[in-house]
C-alpha positions in Angstrom: 69.4 69.3 -88.9 72.4 67.1 -89.3 74.6 65.3 -86.8 78.0 63.7 -87.3 78.9 60.0 -86.9 81.9 57.7 -87.1 81.8 54.5 -89.0 83.0 51.7 -86.8 83.5 49.1 -89.5 86.9 49.3 -91.3 87.9 51.4 -93.0 87.0 54.0 -90.4 85.6 57.2 -91.7 85.0 60.4 -89.8 82.5 63.3 -89.9 79.9 62.0 -92.3 76.5 63.6 -92.1 73.3 61.9 -90.9 70.0 63.7 -91.4 68.1 63.8 -88.1 64.9 63.3 -89.9 65.9 59.7 -90.5 64.3 57.2 -88.0 67.7 55.8 -86.8 71.4 56.0 -87.3 72.7 54.0 -90.2 73.9 50.5 -89.2 77.5 50.2 -87.9 77.8 53.7 -86.4 78.1 55.0 -82.9 74.9 56.6 -81.7 76.8 59.4 -80.0 76.7 63.0 -81.4 79.3 65.6 -81.4 78.8 69.1 -79.8 75.7 70.1 -81.7 74.6 73.7 -81.3 71.6 74.8 -83.4 71.9 77.9 -85.5 70.8 81.1 -83.8 68.5 82.0 -86.6 66.3 78.9 -86.1 66.3 78.8 -82.3 67.4 82.1 -80.7 65.6 84.4 -83.1 62.5 82.5 -83.9 61.9 80.9 -80.5 63.4 83.5 -78.3 65.7 81.1 -76.6 68.7 83.0 -75.3 71.0 79.9 -75.6 70.6 76.3 -76.4 73.3 73.6 -76.6 73.0 69.9 -77.2 76.3 68.2 -76.3 77.4 64.6 -76.4 80.7 62.9 -76.7 81.9 61.1 -79.7 83.8 57.8 -79.1 86.7 57.9 -81.5 87.3 55.1 -84.0 89.4 52.4 -82.4 93.0 53.6 -82.1 94.4 50.0 -82.2 94.7 46.7 -80.4 95.9 46.6 -76.8 97.6 43.3 -75.9 99.2 44.6 -72.7 96.6 43.0 -70.4 96.6 39.6 -72.1 98.9 37.2 -70.1 98.6 34.7 -73.0 100.0 37.1 -75.5 103.7 36.2 -75.9 105.0 38.5 -78.6 103.8 41.5 -80.6 105.9 42.5 -83.5 104.5 45.8 -84.6 107.4 46.2 -87.1 107.7 49.9 -86.4 111.0 50.4 -88.2 112.5 47.4 -86.4 111.9 43.8 -85.3 111.4 44.5 -81.6 108.8 42.6 -79.6 106.7 45.2 -77.8 105.1 42.6 -75.4 108.0 40.4 -74.4 111.6 39.9 -75.1 111.5 38.0 -78.4 113.2 40.8 -80.4 114.0 39.7 -83.9 117.3 40.4 -85.6 116.3 41.6 -89.1 118.7 40.3 -91.7 119.4 41.2 -95.3 118.3 44.8 -95.2 114.6 44.5 -94.4 113.0 47.9 -95.0 110.0 49.6 -93.6 107.1 51.4 -95.4 105.6 54.5 -93.7 103.1 55.1 -96.4 101.5 51.6 -96.6 100.8 49.9 -93.3 97.9 48.6 -91.1 98.8 49.9 -87.6 101.2 52.3 -86.1 103.3 54.1 -88.7 105.2 51.4 -90.6 104.9 47.9 -92.2 107.9 45.7 -92.8 108.9 44.9 -96.4 110.5 41.5 -97.0 112.2 41.0 -100.4 112.8 37.4 -101.5 115.5 38.4 -104.0 117.5 40.0 -101.1 117.0 37.0 -98.7 115.5 39.3 -96.1 114.1 37.8 -92.9 114.0 38.1 -89.1 115.4 35.5 -86.6 115.7 34.8 -82.9 117.5 31.7 -81.7 115.7 29.1 -79.6 117.9 29.6 -76.6 117.1 33.3 -76.5 113.3 32.9 -76.6 111.2 33.9 -73.6 110.0 31.1 -71.4 106.5 30.1 -72.5 107.1 30.8 -76.2 105.2 28.1 -78.1 107.6 25.4 -79.4 110.6 26.5 -77.3 112.8 23.5 -76.7 112.7 21.9 -73.3 109.1 23.1 -72.7 105.9 21.2 -72.8 103.6 21.3 -75.8 101.2 24.2 -75.7 98.4 25.7 -77.7 99.2 28.7 -79.8 97.7 31.3 -82.1 99.3 33.6 -84.7 97.7 36.7 -86.1 99.0 39.3 -88.5 98.6 41.4 -91.7 100.1 40.3 -95.0 100.3 42.0 -98.4 101.8 39.7 -101.1 104.1 41.5 -103.5 104.4 38.6 -105.8 102.4 35.4 -106.2 103.5 31.7 -106.5 106.2 31.7 -103.9 106.3 29.2 -101.1 107.6 31.1 -98.2 107.6 31.3 -94.4 105.7 34.0 -92.6 106.3 33.1 -89.0 107.6 29.7 -88.0 109.7 27.5 -85.7 110.2 24.8 -88.4 113.7 23.8 -89.7 112.9 20.8 -91.9 116.6 20.1 -92.8 117.2 19.2 -89.1 113.8 17.6 -88.5 113.0 20.4 -86.1 109.4 20.8 -87.1 107.2 22.6 -84.5 104.9 25.0 -86.2 104.8 27.0 -89.4 102.6 29.7 -90.8 103.3 29.8 -94.5 102.4 31.5 -97.8 101.4 28.6 -100.0 102.7 29.4 -103.5 100.7 26.6 -105.3 97.3 28.1 -104.6 98.2 31.5 -103.0 96.7 30.8 -99.7 97.8 30.8 -96.1 98.8 27.4 -94.7 99.4 26.1 -91.2 101.8 23.2 -90.5 102.2 21.3 -87.2 105.2 19.2 -86.6 104.9 16.1 -84.4 106.7 12.8 -83.6 109.7 14.7 -82.3 109.6 16.9 -85.4 109.9 14.1 -87.9 106.3 14.3 -89.3 104.0 17.2 -90.1 100.3 17.9 -90.8 99.3 20.7 -93.2 96.1 22.8 -93.3 95.4 25.2 -96.2 92.8 28.0 -96.3 90.4 27.7 -99.2 90.4 31.2 -100.6 93.3 32.6 -102.8 94.9 35.9 -102.2 95.7 38.6 -104.8 98.8 40.6 -105.3 99.2 44.0 -103.6 96.2 43.5 -101.3 96.2 43.5 -97.5 94.8 40.4 -95.7 94.5 39.5 -92.1 95.3 35.9 -90.9 94.4 34.1 -87.8 96.1 30.6 -87.3 95.3 28.5 -84.3 96.4 25.2 -82.8 94.6 23.6 -79.8 96.9 21.3 -77.9 94.0 19.7 -76.1 92.7 17.9 -79.2 95.3 18.8 -81.9 92.8 20.8 -83.8 93.9 23.4 -86.3 92.2 26.5 -87.7 92.8 29.3 -90.2 90.5 32.3 -90.3 91.1 35.0 -92.9 89.8 38.5 -93.6 90.2 41.1 -96.3 90.4 44.7 -95.2 86.6 44.9 -95.4 85.2 41.5 -94.5 85.6 37.9 -93.6 87.2 35.9 -96.4 85.7 32.6 -97.3 85.1 30.1 -94.4 87.5 28.8 -91.8 89.8 26.0 -92.7 89.8 23.3 -90.0 91.7 20.1 -89.5 93.5 17.9 -86.9 97.2 17.4 -86.6 98.5 13.8 -86.7 100.1 14.1 -83.2 101.1 16.5 -80.5 103.0 19.5 -81.6 106.8 19.0 -80.9 108.8 21.7 -79.2 112.3 21.9 -80.9 115.5 23.8 -81.1 114.7 25.7 -84.3 114.9 29.5 -84.2 111.8 31.6 -84.7 111.9 32.9 -88.2 109.9 35.7 -89.7 109.8 35.7 -93.5 111.9 32.5 -93.9 111.4 28.8 -94.0 114.3 26.3 -94.1 113.4 23.3 -96.4 114.4 19.7 -96.1 116.9 20.3 -98.9 118.6 23.0 -96.9 117.4 25.8 -99.1 115.3 28.7 -97.8 111.9 29.9 -98.9 111.9 33.6 -98.3 108.9 35.9 -98.2 108.1 38.5 -100.9 105.5 40.5 -99.0 104.7 43.3 -96.5 103.8 42.3 -92.9 102.3 44.3 -90.1 101.3 43.6 -86.4 102.3 40.0 -86.2 101.3 38.5 -82.8 102.0 35.2 -81.1 99.8 33.8 -78.3 100.1 30.7 -76.1 96.4 30.0 -76.2 93.5 29.3 -78.5 91.9 32.4 -80.0 88.2 32.2 -80.7 86.7 33.5 -84.0 85.5 36.5 -82.1 88.9 37.4 -80.7 90.5 37.1 -84.2 87.8 39.3 -85.5 88.5 41.9 -82.8 92.2 41.9 -83.7 91.3 42.4 -87.4 89.1 45.3 -86.4 91.6 46.9 -84.1 89.4 46.6 -81.0 91.1 43.8 -79.1 91.7 44.7 -75.5 90.0 48.1 -75.8 
């Protein structure tokens, strides 16, 4: 006889068969079986059993991350046809005609599509940011983490993903960036009142039209930095690690999504899709980043 199982490793697949003659369930599946009732011919007729039912519940594939109970989660931009923050009040004003794709996304029903040629980005001014937002002016330095999904549309473009980092005005706090030289994710920390910066680059290049999950972390206790990357299916390369040259500097720069203001006053705008971009005011572990990638965080 056959049972049904659910694959718990992304991508989630339902209702595949497992032959009960096998000694154990395949690796990576829930050992819970769904409403099995043997055929009447084999049990009722041959064994004279009037009725037999084997029932067990199936735990559904994870329906998504739940950040609601995490007090250190500051903002969740699910990008569900808007730039609203579903965790706090850091709603982004989407500029330049940012569009949303309801056929290609990683959570919910949409991803956001940023087009460099149209100078599309999201913004929230420093004075409007929630108290406790990492890098907000007038507040103490704090640890932070940024996670999110990115799908590059073109390669070779230096561009901001999420940042509080206006280099023209020496307002360098933190910057998660698409590095166009090697097509990797980079993390920058501004220090010395925003005058100086330290860069950390992941070691594995991304490809066009492919989804990747990023986890970028800064620990204020020791100025350590980390970038952890996943493809849709697995961990991507090894963590990049480093140490900032000084304490991260809060500053008056807005938070930008999809834009970086350079020292020359030009902008480096994103050419990619984003989904479920999340900002924390603490240090995420590798395990926590992995849970967010898998869609099981907080569940």
